[in-house]
Steps between C-alpha positions, in 0.01 A plus 500: 500500500704300252198487270492880486865598504834385632562563868751773572748556779261759638225238517724261692598771748136599553383144564796429729449826691858621451671776306584451135870529584471218756316279254768568239780401737328174598421397144857570391656300782624789713326434832780585743314804634147360465310343787433130446124550538496768231708288265258209545202725421666631185577151371147385579350800321720443196387139482135594545517760222715284270747788488783481247787744560576741219852450365582871499369531855735224608783677322429817696462317829802271454735629240519876537452579868843664498390799291261792535428765235471874560352721227579872533434806285864611489844430641618863500244611762612464865135426590516163327857419600408553867201267468719247321741512794223395739376227267851362462565510874189295578563266206856424609377420851265245341770353275364660181672680215324807358488569127385842382327620184430860392160595360600862429151625596346313209190289582554301182861430590395398851247253361762348270743467790241314709428263211871430467544451873225239507715288272802552725299379804631717786373433853339847511432802280502844662374795294592847621406840365177686451243375253449711190129539433332518163669192352348167393754280679323462836285196412776302324742581783258361758451192281875438477557551872201282591632217283843535658354495851279202417815319395645549847672838476455801726410854384555825692436856385656817641302825497225360275153447638271390219620143439389195706837404645709562811583872514739720695311830507680835543291786639572745219187708549531527878872580489452785254212636705719502812772680306259774392392556861863519616595753233205723581619478860834642387323804357467411129183607322573503125590168338593346167476128424713288266338168421499217247215430260155430644522136391774426755310415818781566748546851364128567501455376857786715626380806312141452623612450859715814491224714350247367751737578788524860379122529469470432872649851536294650213805505274465417131772435243473718191488281187771718347735353759416133440740345247498142368829339404681169476518315836879547517779746576496610138126560528552711811755714315261554211212588733711752692608669177133528405416653839779754454366582155150556641638709784537395863375821661187317615678200659701474820550121493507226236382152597621222268326164532828311539851583613673446167266755342562738792877470453453576131294806597781625724757453223294695247438781748874537556554510124247784488686696768265411786614363835286206623391550859552878475334632185256209482451203733485140369351180647482142373378155594675163575811606698745325271869503598599806290232711676748571780798542266363787291536860616286607666388165643157413364179512701306186413274218613683194627396165353690211665594357164733230627225384736253500211725252321530285812123494544451402135730199520352392833154506341632301206628230734191490721239223500207740456285423197250785538644830374637711785569873507791611716479878562818705525479837674698809403649791696582861415863611533560876498844610378678813379331515157186633676615745770240657726361820348 
């Protein structure tokens, strides 16, 4: 092997028959939780392959195990702050300190953050937030994360399914489909949809699931009542104003693909003299904290966001080398914003 290329940590783990994380601990002198037989196999494999530890890998394994990095799309969205709470809870239990960086829904910014984090050598990098399609950052992002993982770090993604790393997967499509069925069960037949741009996968999955759920009852959504806007409260306000401009006579209920958009929709309706839950019903997705504080309380799809963060950090600290997908189920919560018709 040495004649072809230098042996890597992955090679040592494969020959020794252990996980990459176990091999890393043995080679960096941390064998307290490693069986003696496994440690012996790792050392023998390293000798056989003439393995030379990478300096940055040793820095990650030895010098920065007290930190983990969380990359979010925004700090003003309760969705991300709830996930961050779970990540921090699990990190503190493991003796880690969490640092957070904001990508602001920019794939280019996210890539730059990951490159910077590699130099800071955290124990783990957790990326949360839907991927934005149609950009050229996917390949270089995978390259950066692969290099970081090869150096001994751990990578976990939240709600992103197209990259070869540990993933906590939220059932966006299934949750929205369940919501559509529940709303039809309440007597609604005419719907409007407020969504983000088609390039945002989370929005697209939720919109597609909702529309498919309606089709089970032979209900279609008129394109006049589908409005794209920014994936935020401000975007929800703008979309609702556009719906009012187009006329809401053909819609009984507005589904927004996340709760902050739905709350923005309710605000704009009030500004237009409409009463949410009476003149027009509103539903969202995520079940963030403010969903029960607004009036009327918002019908939504519960995502256990704190648990999502816990799962992500547990994956980051696991010994599994092969990428794992941890599914997270969702549940519909019916509240006063969608009274029975």
